[in-house]
TIKOL-359495 format. One line per field, with one value per residue (C-alpha): x, y, z; residue in three letters. Coordinates in steps of 0.2 Angstrom, whole numbers, padded with zeros to 4 digits. Each point is the difference from the previous one (the first is absolute). Layout:
px <- [X:...]
py <- [Y:...]
pz <- [Z:...]
res <- [ALA:...]
This chain:
px <- [0101:-0012:0010:0002:-0019:-0004:0003:-0017:-0010:0011:-0007:-0018:-0008:-0009:0007:0014:0009:-0004:-0016:-0005:-0008:0015:0012:-0009:0000:0019:0005:-0012:0007:0018:-0004:-0009:0015:0013:-0011:-0002:0018:0006:-0013:0006:0018:-0005:-0008:0016:0012:-0011:0001:0018:0002:-0008:0015:0011:0010:0014:-0012:-0009:0017:0006:-0015:0001:0019:-0002:-0015:0010:0011:-0015:-0008:0015:0000:-0019:0001:0013:-0013:-0015:0009:0001:-0019:-0003:0009:-0011:-0015:0005:0004:-0015:-0011:0006:-0002:-0018:-0003:0004:-0012:0015:-0003:0012:0015:-0006:0000:0017:0007:-0008:0008:0017:-0002:-0004:0015:0011:-0007:0000:0018:0006:-0010:0007:0018:-0003:-0008:0015:0012:-0010:-0001:0018:0006:-0013:0011:0014:-0012:-0010:0017:0006:-0015:-0006:0016:-0002:-0017:-0003:0004:-0019:-0005:0013:-0005:-0018:0005:0009:-0014:-0013:0011:0004:-0018:-0007:0013:-0008:-0016:0008:-0003:-0018:-0003:0009:-0011:-0016:0005:0002:-0016:-0010:0008:-0007:-0018:0002:0007:-0017:-0010:-0004:0005:-0013:0008:0017:-0009:-0009:0015:0010:-0014:-0001:0019:0001:-0013:0010:0015:-0009:-0007:0017:0008:-0013:0003:0019:0004:-0013:-0004:0017:0010:0011:0003:0008:0002:-0019:-0003:0012:-0007:-0018:0006:0008:-0015:-0012:0012:0000:-0019:0000:0011:-0008:-0018:0003:0010:-0013:-0012:0012:0001:-0019:-0006:-0014:-0008:0000:0018:0011:0017:0002:0015:-0003:0019:0006:0012:0007:0003:0016:0009:-0004:0015:-0008:-0015:0009:0011:-0015:-0007:0017:0001:-0014:0003:0019:-0002:-0015:0010:0015:-0012:-0008:0016:0010:-0015:0000:0019:-0002:-0013:0013:0013:-0012:-0005:0019:0000:-0017:0008:0013:-0015:-0008:-0011:-0015:0004:0001:-0016:-0009:0008:-0006:-0018:0001:0006:-0015:-0013:0007:-0002:-0018:-0003:0006:-0012:-0013:0014:0010:-0016:-0004:0018:0000:-0017:0007:0013:-0014:-0010:0014:0009:-0015:-0003:0018:-0002:-0015:0009:-0011:0013:-0013:-0010:0015:0004:-0018:0001:0016:-0008:-0016:0007:0013:-0014:-0009:0016:0002:-0017:0003:0018:-0007:-0015:0010:0014:-0013:-0008:0016:0006:-0016:0003:0019:-0002:-0012:0011:0016:-0010:-0006:0018:0005:0013:0007:-0004:0017:-0002:-0018:0003:0014:-0010:-0015:0011:0007:-0017:-0006:0014:-0005:-0018:0004:0013:-0005:-0016:0009:0014:-0001:-0014:0009:0017:-0007:-0016:0003:0016:-0011:-0008:0015:0009:-0015:0004:0018:0008:0010:0017:-0004:-0009:0014:0013:-0011:-0003:0018:0006:-0013:0001:0019:0004:-0015:-0008:0015:0012:-0011:-0005:0018:0006:-0014:0001:0019:0007:-0014:-0007:-0018:-0011:-0011:-0009:0015:-0006:-0016:0008:0011:-0015:-0011:0014:0001:-0018:-0001:0014:-0007:-0017:0007:0010:-0014:-0012:0012:0003:-0019:-0003:0015:-0008:0016:-0006:-0011:0013:0006:-0004:-0001:-0010]
py <- [0129:0012:0000:-0019:-0003:0010:-0016:-0006:0011:-0004:-0017:-0005:-0011:-0010:-0017:-0001:-0016:0001:0009:0004:-0017:-0009:0010:-0004:-0018:0000:0012:-0005:-0018:0007:0013:-0013:-0012:0014:0004:-0018:-0004:0015:-0003:-0018:0007:0010:-0015:-0010:0013:0002:-0019:0000:0016:-0010:-0011:0015:0015:-0011:-0011:0015:0008:-0016:-0002:0019:-0002:-0016:0006:0014:-0014:-0010:0015:0003:-0018:0001:0016:-0006:-0014:0012:0011:-0015:-0003:0019:-0002:-0014:0010:0014:-0011:-0010:0015:0008:-0016:-0002:0018:-0006:-0014:-0013:-0013:-0012:0011:0005:-0019:-0003:0015:-0007:-0017:0008:0010:-0016:-0008:0015:0004:-0019:-0002:0016:-0002:-0017:0006:0015:-0012:-0011:0014:0008:-0017:-0004:0017:0004:0004:0009:0011:0005:0003:0011:0011:0000:-0005:0013:-0006:-0008:-0019:-0005:0011:-0009:-0017:0003:0008:-0016:-0011:0011:0003:-0018:-0006:0014:-0001:-0017:0009:0011:-0011:-0002:0019:0005:-0012:0006:0018:-0005:-0010:0014:0012:-0010:0001:0019:0003:-0007:0011:-0014:0006:-0010:-0017:0005:0009:-0015:-0011:0014:0002:-0019:-0001:0015:-0008:-0017:0010:0009:-0017:-0008:0014:-0002:-0018:-0001:0015:-0001:-0018:-0008:0014:0000:0019:0007:-0018:-0002:0016:-0005:-0017:0007:0012:-0014:-0011:0014:0004:-0018:0001:0016:-0007:-0016:0006:0014:-0011:-0014:0014:0006:-0018:-0001:0004:0011:0011:0016:-0001:0010:-0007:-0019:-0010:-0017:-0005:0005:-0015:-0001:0018:0003:0017:0013:0012:0013:0001:-0002:0015:0011:-0005:0004:0017:0004:-0011:0003:0019:-0002:-0013:0011:0014:-0011:-0008:0016:0008:-0015:0001:0018:-0006:-0012:0013:0010:-0015:-0002:0017:-0003:-0016:0011:0007:-0008:-0015:0011:0013:-0014:-0007:0017:0002:-0018:0004:0017:-0008:-0012:0013:0012:-0015:-0001:0018:-0005:-0014:0008:0009:-0015:-0010:0014:0000:-0018:0001:0015:-0011:-0011:0015:0010:-0015:-0005:0018:0001:-0017:0006:0016:0012:0012:0013:-0013:-0006:0018:0001:-0016:0006:0016:-0007:-0014:0011:0012:-0015:-0006:0017:-0001:-0017:0004:0016:-0010:-0015:0011:0008:-0016:-0009:0015:-0001:-0019:0001:0001:-0014:-0011:0004:-0005:-0016:-0004:0001:0014:0009:0018:0007:-0011:0004:0019:0000:-0010:0012:0016:-0008:-0004:0018:0006:-0013:0005:0018:-0002:-0016:0007:0015:-0009:-0019:-0003:0010:-0008:-0018:-0002:0008:-0010:-0016:0006:0007:-0017:-0009:0010:-0006:0015:-0011:0006:0018:-0006:-0011:0014:0013:-0013:-0005:0018:0007:-0015:0000:0019:0005:-0014:-0010:0014:0011:-0014:-0006:0018:0004:-0017:-0003:0018:0011:-0012:-0001:-0014:-0010:0017:0002:-0014:0010:0017:-0008:-0009:0016:0008:-0014:-0001:0019:0000:-0016:0008:0015:-0010:-0012:0015:0008:-0017:-0003:0018:-0003:-0014:-0010:-0014:-0007:0000:-0018:-0015:-0016:-0012]
pz <- [-0045:-0008:-0017:0002:0002:-0016:-0009:0007:-0012:-0016:-0004:-0006:0013:-0014:-0005:0013:0002:0018:0005:0018:0003:-0007:0010:0016:-0004:-0002:0014:0014:0002:-0001:0013:0011:-0002:0005:0015:0006:-0003:0010:0014:0001:0001:0015:0008:-0004:0007:0016:0003:-0002:0011:0014:0001:0004:-0008:-0006:-0011:-0008:-0003:-0008:-0011:-0005:-0005:-0009:-0010:-0007:-0008:-0005:-0008:-0011:-0007:-0002:-0009:-0012:-0006:0001:-0012:-0013:0004:-0003:-0017:-0004:0004:-0011:-0015:0002:0002:-0016:-0009:0006:-0005:-0017:0002:-0002:0014:-0008:0002:0017:0005:-0007:0010:0015:-0003:-0001:0016:0010:-0007:0004:0017:0006:-0005:0008:0016:0003:-0002:0012:0013:0000:0002:0015:0009:-0002:0005:0013:0014:-0009:-0009:0016:0010:-0015:0001:0018:0009:0013:0006:0017:0001:0003:-0015:-0011:0006:-0004:-0017:-0006:0004:-0009:-0015:-0003:0000:-0010:-0013:-0005:-0005:-0013:-0015:0005:0003:-0016:-0011:0009:-0004:-0019:0000:0008:-0013:-0014:0006:0004:-0017:-0007:0012:0012:0017:0010:-0001:0007:0013:0006:0001:0009:0013:0003:0001:0013:0011:-0001:0005:0015:0006:-0002:0010:0014:0002:-0002:0010:0014:0001:-0004:0006:-0016:0000:-0017:-0007:0002:-0010:-0013:-0003:-0001:-0013:-0010:0000:-0005:-0015:-0006:0000:-0010:-0014:-0001:-0002:-0013:-0011:0000:-0006:-0014:-0006:-0003:-0017:0004:-0013:0010:0005:-0012:0005:0002:0004:-0009:-0002:0018:0001:-0018:-0004:-0010:0002:-0013:0002:-0010:0010:0016:-0005:-0003:0017:0008:-0008:0011:0015:0002:0002:0011:0010:0002:0005:0013:0005:0003:0009:0012:0001:0006:0013:0006:0001:0010:0011:0004:0008:0009:0007:0009:0011:0015:-0001:0005:-0014:-0012:0005:-0002:-0017:-0005:0005:-0008:-0017:0001:0004:-0014:-0012:0005:-0006:-0017:-0003:-0011:-0010:-0004:-0005:-0012:-0006:-0004:-0009:-0010:-0008:-0008:-0006:-0007:-0007:-0010:-0005:-0007:-0008:-0009:-0005:0010:0007:0006:0009:0009:0006:0006:0010:0009:0004:0006:0010:0008:0006:0008:0008:0008:0008:0006:0008:0009:0007:0006:0008:0011:0004:0005:0010:0010:0003:0004:0019:0001:-0011:0011:0015:-0008:-0005:0018:-0003:0015:0003:-0008:-0015:-0003:0002:-0012:-0013:0002:-0003:-0016:-0006:0003:-0012:-0013:0001:-0004:-0014:-0009:-0008:-0007:-0010:0000:-0013:-0014:0005:-0003:-0009:-0017:-0001:-0001:-0016:-0008:0003:-0008:-0016:0001:0009:0012:-0002:0005:0015:0005:-0001:0009:0014:0002:0001:0012:0011:0002:-0001:0011:0010:0005:0001:0011:0011:0003:0004:0012:0010:0000:0000:0008:0013:-0007:0005:-0013:-0005:-0011:-0011:-0004:-0002:-0014:-0007:-0001:-0010:-0012:-0003:-0004:-0013:-0008:-0001:-0009:-0012:-0005:-0002:-0013:-0009:-0002:-0007:-0012:-0009:-0002:0011:-0015:-0013:0002:-0011:0010:-0011]
res <- [MET:MET:ASN:PHE:THR:LYS:GLN:LEU:ASN:SER:VAL:SER:LYS:ASP:ASN:LEU:LEU:PHE:ASP:GLY:LYS:THR:LEU:LYS:ALA:LEU:LEU:ILE:PRO:LEU:ILE:ILE:GLU:GLN:VAL:LEU:ASN:SER:LEU:MET:GLY:VAL:ALA:ASP:THR:MET:MET:VAL:SER:ARG:VAL:GLY:SER:ALA:SER:ILE:SER:ALA:VAL:SER:ASN:VAL:ASP:GLN:ILE:ASN:ILE:LEU:VAL:ILE:GLN:LEU:PHE:SER:ALA:LEU:ALA:THR:GLY:ALA:ALA:ILE:ILE:CYS:SER:GLN:TYR:LEU:GLY:ARG:ASN:ASP:GLU:LYS:LYS:ALA:GLY:GLU:ALA:ALA:GLU:GLN:VAL:VAL:LEU:THR:VAL:GLY:THR:LEU:SER:LEU:MET:PHE:THR:LEU:ILE:CYS:MET:VAL:PHE:CYS:LYS:PRO:LEU:LEU:ARG:LEU:ILE:TYR:GLY:SER:VAL:ALA:ALA:ASP:VAL:MET:ASP:ALA:SER:ILE:ILE:TYR:PHE:PHE:ILE:THR:ALA:MET:SER:PHE:PRO:PHE:LEU:ALA:LEU:PHE:ALA:ALA:GLY:SER:ALA:PHE:PHE:ARG:ALA:ALA:GLY:ASN:ALA:LYS:TYR:PRO:MET:ARG:ILE:SER:VAL:ILE:SER:ASN:LEU:MET:ASN:ILE:ILE:GLY:ASN:ALA:VAL:LEU:ILE:PHE:VAL:PHE:ASP:MET:GLY:VAL:ALA:GLY:ALA:ALA:ILE:SER:THR:LEU:VAL:SER:ARG:VAL:PHE:CYS:MET:ALA:VAL:ILE:PHE:LEU:LYS:LEU:ARG:LYS:ASN:GLU:GLU:ASN:GLN:ALA:ILE:LYS:LEU:LYS:ARG:MET:PHE:ILE:VAL:LYS:PRO:ARG:PHE:GLY:LEU:ILE:ALA:THR:LEU:LEU:SER:VAL:GLY:ILE:PRO:ALA:GLY:ILE:GLU:ASN:GLY:MET:PHE:GLN:PHE:GLY:LYS:LEU:ALA:ILE:GLN:SER:SER:VAL:ALA:THR:LEU:SER:THR:ASP:GLN:MET:ALA:ALA:GLN:ALA:MET:ALA:ILE:MET:LEU:GLU:GLY:LEU:THR:SER:MET:ILE:GLY:ILE:GLY:ILE:GLY:ILE:GLY:MET:MET:THR:VAL:VAL:GLY:GLN:ALA:ILE:GLY:ALA:GLY:ARG:ILE:GLU:GLU:ALA:LYS:TYR:TYR:ILE:THR:ARG:LEU:THR:PHE:TYR:ALA:GLU:ILE:GLY:VAL:THR:GLY:LEU:SER:LEU:VAL:ILE:MET:ALA:LEU:THR:LYS:PRO:ILE:THR:MET:LEU:ALA:GLY:MET:ASN:ASP:TYR:THR:ALA:ASP:LEU:CYS:ILE:LYS:MET:MET:LEU:ALA:ILE:THR:VAL:VAL:LYS:PRO:LEU:VAL:TRP:THR:LEU:SER:PHE:ILE:PRO:GLY:TYR:GLY:MET:ARG:ALA:ALA:GLY:ASP:VAL:ARG:PHE:SER:MET:ILE:VAL:SER:MET:VAL:THR:MET:TRP:THR:LEU:ARG:VAL:ALA:ILE:CYS:ILE:PHE:LEU:ILE:ARG:PHE:MET:GLY:PHE:GLY:PRO:ILE:ALA:VAL:TRP:ILE:ALA:MET:PHE:THR:ASP:TRP:THR:VAL:ARG:ALA:LEU:ILE:PHE:LEU:PHE:ARG:PHE:LYS:SER:GLY:LYS:TRP:HIS:SER:HIS:ASN:LEU:ILE]
């Protein structure tokens, strides 16, 4: 880390594209959005957990599939953010707007296709992945998956619209929409689960409605011709495909999508092994996954912001400045991850009590969170955050290859071996994950120092 941070002193702080004030204006809303989204997720999970262990296990299982689909489209949105950021770094708003139009066309078409596939093959898909789970868990999973699959196009388009605003340095507007949407989701859950006793169906319907709201609001804003809005969608319903521009977008989006997709497939492979454990162990693992995600909130918010600042720096031809941003923001993320890990560990026991977990499940969850609190601050930041910046420079294939190799040869293989052959409980998931994080951190550190990540030419 000491050699990594030497980059902080190698760039003049005068005339930066993003000074301290501008960085705060970009990063703070992103961090707040991540924090609130995660906290809403905690409330959502706790509400569902009140229905029973079968319901929380069903939601956790289905969310692994949902996240896979979501990440495929988020990767296309990431590609849009990178390309648009680089065009804006060159002060070419027209090209940035054209790229945004093509992303909407592509994401909208593909997300509709995925939704239809997931709805038609809902039962066979769940039985293929989670065929060994208890009957009550499977029944709840089918209901939750069918309804939430309807929301994929709305969520995918909202991710794309948010990326356009963030590429221009405006993170406040997507944050506001996200906060309102999450509040709608929580209120909807409370009414449908506790008042109308709809269980997982109520949670799924609430999610669907909130995602429709998100998409509608952000695209109404993008349609407006406001002077301070760098990217506008004036021809949203009459856009013709421009295959050259789509190819450029896909050159970033496809590797990122493969990376995200294979990463999530790996999680599904792990989850299929976790599904062989008892319902209480599965519930403890589901809660640990959720709480571990909370410790990443600041880091992920900073990483998303890093794509904007590094993308604009690369577009403007300021390579040393891009290196500076990666180093500086990685340092900030490390502080955030360490602090949040300690806070979440202190809150773990009260959260398990509020969630109504039995003593065995709560104790198992607490033990896993203790291990996470010790290991995560040491290796997680370097294994993920610099990658955001290097992808913003177009270095997506390298990241894809590294992620796929470490996921399958370390995380998946170790987890399956420990659970299925050595008789380990859910702690096996975290042993495998810690190994993956450590190796990835070393690889990305060497990649950054080599300088090969900024040798690409996207625009």
